[in-house]
Residue, then its C-alpha position, 0 to 999 in steps of 0.5 A: x847302916x840302915x840295914x843294920x839296925x833293921x837286922x838288929x831289931x829284927x834280931x830282937x823281935x826273934x828273941x822275944x818270938x823265942x823266948x816266948x816259945x821256950x816259956x810255953x814249951x818247957x816252963x822256964x822264966x824269961x830270964x832263964x830263956x834270954x840266958x840261954x839265947x845268949x849263951x847257945x844263939x838262935x838254934x830252936x832245937x838246942x835252945x829247946x834241949x837246953x830250956x828242958x835240961x835246966x828245968x829238969x835241974x831245978 
């Protein structure tokens, strides 16, 4: 069970890093970045593509 908790905390760290990356690279908000991660998972190229599209439509 402790391994599961470790995996979950690692996932949260990964999410924070992805949020920071998306904000830096595309200029979207933290909330928008978090929502994209929930919708599309953690695949960086897909997230960057979607974040750029989102930014372009605003």
